C-alpha positions as CSV (number, residue, x, y, z in Angstrom):
1,X,37.1,-4.6,7.0
2,X,39.6,-2.5,9.0
3,X,42.5,-0.7,7.2
4,X,45.0,-2.9,9.2
5,X,43.3,-6.1,8.0
6,X,43.2,-4.7,4.5
7,X,46.9,-4.1,4.5
8,X,47.6,-7.5,5.9
9,X,45.5,-9.2,3.2
10,X,46.8,-7.4,0.2
11,X,47.0,-9.7,-2.8
12,X,48.9,-9.1,-6.0
13,X,46.0,-10.7,-7.8
14,X,43.7,-7.9,-6.8
15,X,41.7,-6.4,-3.9
16,X,40.2,-8.8,-1.3
17,X,36.6,-7.7,-1.2
18,X,34.5,-10.9,-1.3
19,X,34.4,-14.4,0.1
20,X,35.5,-15.7,-3.3
21,X,38.6,-13.4,-3.0
22,X,39.5,-15.0,0.3
23,X,39.3,-18.5,-1.3
24,X,41.6,-17.3,-4.1
25,X,44.1,-16.0,-1.6
26,X,43.9,-19.2,0.5
27,X,44.6,-21.3,-2.6
28,X,47.8,-19.3,-3.2
29,X,48.9,-19.6,0.4
30,X,48.2,-23.2,1.2
31,X,49.9,-26.4,-0.2
32,X,47.7,-28.2,-2.5
33,X,47.0,-31.2,-0.2
34,X,45.8,-28.8,2.6
35,X,43.7,-26.6,0.3
36,X,42.1,-29.7,-1.2
37,X,41.3,-31.0,2.3
38,X,39.6,-27.7,3.1
39,X,37.9,-27.2,-0.3
40,X,37.0,-30.7,-1.5
41,X,34.0,-32.9,-1.2
42,X,32.9,-36.5,-1.7
43,X,32.7,-38.3,-5.0
44,X,32.2,-36.0,-8.0
45,X,31.4,-33.1,-5.7
46,X,28.0,-32.6,-7.2
47,X,26.5,-31.8,-3.8
48,X,29.2,-29.2,-3.1
49,X,28.3,-27.4,-6.3
50,X,24.5,-27.8,-5.7
51,X,24.8,-26.2,-2.3
52,X,26.1,-22.9,-3.8
53,X,24.0,-23.1,-7.0
54,X,20.8,-23.4,-5.0
55,X,21.0,-19.8,-3.8
56,X,21.2,-18.4,-7.3
57,X,17.8,-19.9,-8.0
58,X,16.1,-17.9,-5.2
59,X,15.0,-14.4,-6.4
60,X,14.3,-11.6,-4.0
61,X,11.2,-9.4,-4.1
62,X,12.0,-6.1,-2.4
63,X,9.6,-3.7,-0.7
64,X,10.1,-0.1,-1.7
65,X,9.6,3.2,0.2
66,X,10.4,1.5,3.6
67,X,12.3,3.5,6.2
68,X,15.7,1.6,6.4
69,X,17.7,4.5,7.8
70,X,18.2,2.5,11.0
71,X,19.0,-1.2,10.5
72,X,20.1,-4.1,12.7
73,X,21.4,-7.5,11.8
74,X,21.1,-8.6,15.5
75,X,18.9,-11.6,16.5
76,X,18.9,-14.5,19.0
77,X,19.8,-18.1,18.5
78,X,18.6,-20.5,21.2
79,X,18.1,-17.5,23.4
80,X,21.6,-16.1,23.0
81,X,22.2,-12.7,21.5
82,X,24.2,-12.6,18.3
83,X,25.0,-9.5,16.2
84,X,24.6,-11.3,13.0
85,X,22.7,-14.5,12.1
86,X,25.9,-16.2,11.0
87,X,27.7,-18.7,13.1
88,X,31.0,-20.5,12.7
89,X,30.4,-24.2,12.0
90,X,32.4,-27.0,13.6
91,X,35.4,-27.9,11.5
92,X,38.1,-30.2,12.7
93,X,41.8,-30.1,12.1
94,X,42.1,-26.3,11.6
95,X,45.6,-26.7,13.0
96,X,46.6,-27.8,9.5
97,X,46.3,-24.2,8.4
98,X,47.9,-22.3,11.3
99,X,49.4,-23.1,14.6
100,X,46.7,-21.4,16.7
101,X,43.9,-21.5,14.1
102,X,41.1,-22.7,16.4
103,X,41.8,-19.9,18.9
104,X,42.1,-17.3,16.2
105,X,38.7,-18.3,14.6
106,X,37.1,-18.4,18.1
107,X,38.4,-14.9,18.9
108,X,37.2,-13.5,15.6
109,X,33.7,-14.9,16.2
110,X,33.7,-13.3,19.7
111,X,34.7,-9.9,18.2
112,X,32.0,-10.2,15.6
113,X,29.4,-11.0,18.3
114,X,28.5,-14.4,17.1
115,X,28.8,-18.0,18.2
116,X,31.6,-20.4,17.5
117,X,30.9,-24.1,17.4
118,X,34.0,-26.0,18.6
119,X,34.8,-29.3,16.8
120,X,35.5,-32.4,18.8
121,X,38.5,-32.8,16.5
122,X,40.1,-29.6,17.7
123,X,43.9,-29.4,18.5
124,X,42.9,-27.4,21.6
125,X,41.0,-28.7,24.7
126,X,37.6,-27.6,25.7
127,X,39.1,-25.8,28.7
128,X,41.6,-23.9,26.5
129,X,38.9,-22.8,24.1
130,X,36.5,-21.8,26.9
131,X,39.2,-19.7,28.6
132,X,39.7,-17.9,25.3
133,X,36.1,-17.4,24.4
134,X,34.6,-13.9,24.4
135,X,31.3,-14.9,22.8
136,X,28.9,-17.9,22.8
137,X,30.9,-21.2,22.6
138,X,29.1,-24.4,21.6
139,X,30.6,-27.9,21.4
140,X,30.1,-30.4,18.7
141,X,30.2,-34.2,19.1
142,X,29.1,-37.4,17.5
143,X,27.1,-40.2,19.0
144,X,30.2,-42.3,19.3
145,X,30.3,-46.1,20.0
146,X,32.0,-45.3,23.3
147,X,29.5,-43.8,25.7
148,X,32.3,-43.4,28.2
149,X,34.0,-41.1,25.7
150,X,30.8,-39.1,25.3
151,X,30.4,-38.8,29.1
152,X,34.0,-37.7,29.4
153,X,33.8,-34.8,27.0
154,X,30.2,-33.8,28.0
155,X,31.2,-33.6,31.6
156,X,34.1,-31.4,30.7
157,X,32.0,-29.2,28.4
158,X,29.5,-28.7,31.2
159,X,32.2,-27.8,33.7
160,X,33.7,-25.3,31.2
161,X,30.4,-23.4,31.0
162,X,29.4,-24.5,27.5
163,X,25.7,-24.0,26.9
164,X,24.9,-25.9,23.8
165,X,25.9,-29.3,22.3
166,X,25.8,-29.7,18.5
167,X,25.3,-33.4,17.7
168,X,26.3,-34.4,14.2
169,X,24.3,-37.4,13.1
170,X,25.2,-37.8,9.4
171,X,28.6,-39.6,9.6
172,X,28.0,-43.3,10.6
173,X,31.2,-43.8,8.6
174,X,33.6,-41.5,6.8
175,X,32.9,-40.8,3.2
176,X,35.3,-40.9,0.3
177,X,37.0,-37.6,-0.7
178,X,38.9,-38.4,-3.8
179,X,41.1,-35.2,-3.7
180,X,42.4,-36.4,-0.3
181,X,43.0,-39.9,-1.5
182,X,45.0,-38.7,-4.6
183,X,47.0,-36.4,-2.3
184,X,47.8,-39.1,0.1
185,X,46.1,-37.1,2.8
186,X,46.1,-38.5,6.3
187,X,46.2,-37.3,9.9
188,X,48.9,-36.6,10.9
189,X,49.8,-35.7,7.3
190,X,51.8,-38.4,5.6
191,X,55.3,-37.3,4.6
192,X,55.5,-37.9,0.9
193,X,57.9,-36.3,-1.7
194,X,54.9,-34.4,-3.2
195,X,53.9,-33.0,0.2
196,X,57.5,-32.1,1.0
197,X,57.7,-30.2,-2.3
198,X,54.3,-28.5,-1.7
199,X,55.4,-27.4,1.8
200,X,58.7,-26.0,0.5
201,X,56.7,-24.0,-2.1
202,X,54.7,-22.4,0.7
203,X,57.2,-21.2,3.3
204,X,54.7,-18.8,5.0
205,X,52.4,-21.8,5.6
206,X,55.3,-23.9,6.9
207,X,56.3,-21.2,9.3
208,X,52.8,-20.6,10.5
209,X,52.4,-24.3,11.2
210,X,55.6,-24.7,13.3
211,X,55.7,-24.3,17.0
212,X,52.1,-25.0,17.8
213,X,50.3,-28.0,19.3
214,X,50.4,-31.4,17.7
215,X,47.9,-32.0,14.9
216,X,45.7,-34.3,17.0
217,X,42.4,-34.6,18.8
218,X,43.3,-32.8,22.0
219,X,40.1,-33.7,23.9
220,X,40.9,-37.4,23.7
221,X,44.6,-37.4,24.5
222,X,43.8,-37.2,28.2
223,X,41.0,-39.9,27.8
224,X,43.3,-42.2,25.8
225,X,46.8,-40.9,26.9
226,X,48.7,-43.7,25.1
227,X,47.1,-42.7,21.8
228,X,49.1,-40.1,20.0
229,X,49.6,-39.5,16.3
230,X,48.4,-42.4,14.2
231,X,47.6,-44.5,17.3
232,X,45.1,-41.8,18.2
233,X,43.6,-41.9,14.7
234,X,43.2,-45.7,15.1
235,X,41.4,-45.2,18.4
236,X,39.2,-42.5,16.8
237,X,38.3,-44.8,13.9
238,X,37.4,-47.8,16.1
239,X,36.0,-46.3,19.3
240,X,34.7,-42.9,18.1
241,X,32.7,-44.1,15.2
242,X,29.3,-45.7,15.5
243,X,27.6,-47.2,12.4
244,X,25.0,-48.7,14.8
245,X,23.9,-45.3,16.2
246,X,20.1,-44.7,16.5
247,X,17.8,-42.0,17.9
248,X,17.8,-43.8,21.3
249,X,21.4,-42.7,21.6
250,X,20.2,-39.1,21.4
251,X,17.6,-39.7,24.0
252,X,20.3,-41.0,26.3
253,X,22.4,-37.9,25.7
254,X,19.3,-35.7,26.3
255,X,19.0,-37.2,29.8
256,X,22.7,-36.6,30.4
257,X,22.9,-33.0,29.1
258,X,21.0,-30.2,30.9
259,X,21.6,-27.5,28.2
260,X,20.4,-27.1,24.7
261,X,21.0,-29.7,22.0
262,X,21.2,-28.9,18.3
263,X,21.1,-31.9,15.9
264,X,23.2,-31.3,12.7
265,X,22.9,-33.3,9.5
266,X,19.1,-33.2,8.9
267,X,17.9,-33.4,5.3
268,X,14.4,-34.9,5.6
269,X,11.2,-34.0,7.5
270,X,11.2,-37.6,8.8
271,X,14.6,-37.2,10.5
272,X,13.7,-33.7,11.7
273,X,10.6,-35.0,13.5
274,X,12.6,-37.9,14.9
275,X,15.3,-35.6,16.2
276,X,12.8,-33.3,17.9
277,X,11.0,-36.3,19.5
278,X,14.4,-37.6,20.8
279,X,15.1,-34.3,22.5
280,X,16.6,-31.8,20.0
281,X,15.9,-28.1,20.8
282,X,17.1,-27.0,17.3
283,X,18.2,-28.5,14.0
284,X,20.8,-27.7,11.4
285,X,19.8,-28.6,7.9
286,X,23.2,-29.8,6.6
287,X,24.7,-32.3,4.2
288,X,28.2,-31.9,5.8
289,X,29.1,-29.4,3.0
290,X,29.0,-32.3,0.5
291,X,32.1,-33.8,2.2
292,X,30.6,-37.2,3.2
293,X,27.9,-38.3,0.8
294,X,27.7,-37.0,-2.8
295,X,24.3,-36.9,-4.6
296,X,22.2,-35.6,-1.8
297,X,20.1,-32.4,-2.3
298,X,21.3,-28.9,-1.6
299,X,20.4,-27.8,1.9
300,X,18.6,-24.6,0.8
301,X,16.3,-26.8,-1.4
302,X,15.1,-28.9,1.6
303,X,15.1,-26.1,4.2
304,X,11.4,-24.9,3.7
305,X,10.1,-28.4,4.0
306,X,11.9,-29.0,7.3
307,X,10.8,-25.6,8.7
308,X,7.2,-26.5,7.8
309,X,7.5,-30.0,9.2
310,X,8.5,-29.1,12.8
311,X,6.8,-27.1,15.6
312,X,7.4,-23.4,15.6
313,X,9.4,-23.5,18.8
314,X,12.1,-25.6,17.1
315,X,14.7,-23.3,15.6
316,X,16.1,-24.4,12.2
317,X,19.5,-23.4,11.1
318,X,21.3,-24.1,7.8
319,X,24.8,-24.7,6.5
320,X,26.2,-25.4,3.1
321,X,27.0,-23.1,0.2
322,X,26.5,-19.8,2.0
323,X,29.0,-17.5,0.1
324,X,27.3,-14.1,0.2
325,X,25.5,-11.9,2.7
326,X,22.5,-12.0,0.3
327,X,22.6,-15.8,0.7
328,X,22.1,-15.3,4.5
329,X,19.1,-13.2,3.7
330,X,17.7,-15.8,1.3
331,X,18.0,-18.6,4.0
332,X,16.3,-16.4,6.6
333,X,13.4,-15.7,4.2
334,X,13.0,-19.4,3.7
335,X,12.7,-20.0,7.5
336,X,16.2,-20.4,8.8
337,X,16.9,-18.8,12.2
338,X,20.6,-18.4,11.2
339,X,23.2,-20.0,9.0
340,X,26.6,-21.5,9.6
341,X,29.8,-21.3,7.5
342,X,32.8,-23.6,7.4
343,X,35.0,-23.4,4.4
344,X,34.9,-19.6,4.1
345,X,36.4,-19.0,7.5
346,X,39.1,-21.5,6.8
347,X,39.9,-19.4,3.7
348,X,40.1,-16.4,6.1
349,X,42.4,-18.3,8.4
350,X,44.7,-19.1,5.5
351,X,44.6,-15.6,4.2
352,X,45.5,-13.9,7.5
353,X,44.6,-15.8,10.7
354,X,42.3,-14.0,13.1
355,X,42.3,-10.8,10.9
356,X,41.3,-13.0,7.9
357,X,38.4,-14.6,9.7
358,X,37.3,-11.1,10.9
359,X,37.5,-9.9,7.3
360,X,35.4,-12.8,6.1
361,X,32.7,-12.1,8.8
362,X,32.8,-8.4,8.0
363,X,32.1,-9.2,4.3
364,X,29.1,-11.2,5.2
365,X,27.8,-8.6,7.7
366,X,28.2,-5.7,5.3
367,X,26.6,-7.6,2.4
368,X,23.7,-8.7,4.5
369,X,23.1,-5.2,5.8
370,X,23.2,-3.7,2.3
371,X,20.8,-6.4,1.0
372,X,18.4,-5.8,3.9
373,X,18.3,-2.1,3.1
374,X,17.8,-2.6,-0.6
375,X,15.0,-5.1,0.1
376,X,13.2,-2.8,2.6
377,X,13.9,-5.1,5.6
378,X,15.5,-3.0,8.4
379,X,15.6,-5.9,11.0
380,X,16.0,-9.6,11.0
381,X,12.4,-10.0,12.3
382,X,11.1,-8.1,9.3
383,X,12.5,-10.8,6.9
384,X,9.6,-13.1,5.9
385,X,8.7,-15.6,3.3
386,X,7.2,-13.0,1.1
387,X,10.7,-11.7,0.4
388,X,11.2,-14.7,-1.8
389,X,7.6,-15.6,-2.6
390,X,5.4,-12.5,-2.8
391,X,2.3,-14.6,-2.8
392,X,3.0,-15.8,0.7
393,X,2.0,-13.4,3.6
394,X,4.9,-12.1,5.6
395,X,5.6,-13.1,9.2
396,X,6.7,-9.6,10.1
397,X,6.3,-9.0,13.8
398,X,5.9,-12.7,14.6
399,X,9.5,-13.6,15.0
400,X,9.9,-17.3,16.0
401,X,10.5,-17.6,19.8
402,X,13.6,-19.1,21.1
403,X,13.6,-22.8,21.9
404,X,15.1,-22.4,25.3
405,X,12.7,-23.5,28.1
406,X,10.1,-24.9,25.7
407,X,8.6,-28.1,27.1
408,X,9.6,-31.2,25.1
């Protein structure tokens, strides 16, 4: 991390050197109802914990006496160059942390040379984000009930030059996050005595929140101009949800969209195969960070099965529980093309805006580079399954090809 960022992120509790330190700092700087919205999960949060715990169970088996004097964390994802196999996942309502949070996270991703996945629940429009992007920008959507709404945003995404759609398929209805319910959390935030008190205790947060765009879904205000504030939320909950969604809806989108499609929310080989047959170019093994359904397995645990269950040309990514650069390495060794993070860059936003996100990304990159050197893996393509299972031959030199242009 740069010295300027280090000075900005000084914490009286100690140096900020790890992702966990950013979480600690975010907890101090955010009101409880906002931190819990970022940090919490569904039910008892067993899946939230399982996601992180799964990585500690994967042991590395280094190769010694390998020339690692020259190393590179660069790779490609869907044919696009990235400097590190770590993407920023789609996370809605970042505006609750800072007035220009989405733009700050986007710019930090561009500076780091990686891709940013824009949430459909952003406070900024597709056009505003595309104008600010300096790196790969993808757009996330759901297979909403309203195909008119889908066509509306997809047409705009195509016109803005976005290359890739990330289709989230694991939320036919919103799960129950008990922290949010106890805090009276709603969008826009409900004004309660407790929330007023929490906001007053965090003046830096209150100042950062003021003067920016409304906390809303900017990409639907033009489509449903009469829907603002809670009216927009009512519209989103009735028209933009789809408990009846099926794989045929993805086939319809495949015919509509000429670029790449990534399906997010895959936990079984059955669904992985179905998504590919419906037109997916790549998959994200994801349980929504444990935020929707509690009691599902950790994504790292199911990753190898899904990688083995789809054709080699289908790139498989992973999110959920990635807290260290060494976790990135573990996921790559188990077959992931790259990983995505959500909560950690929110913590960076809370800690210091764009500089905080840059600091978080630098922690991951530095830790990954160090782990690669100590494991005798100088490049991403040299990371094979034998790193975590020495009985399995390495795939060194046989890097999986990009999915772009592969016949369906």
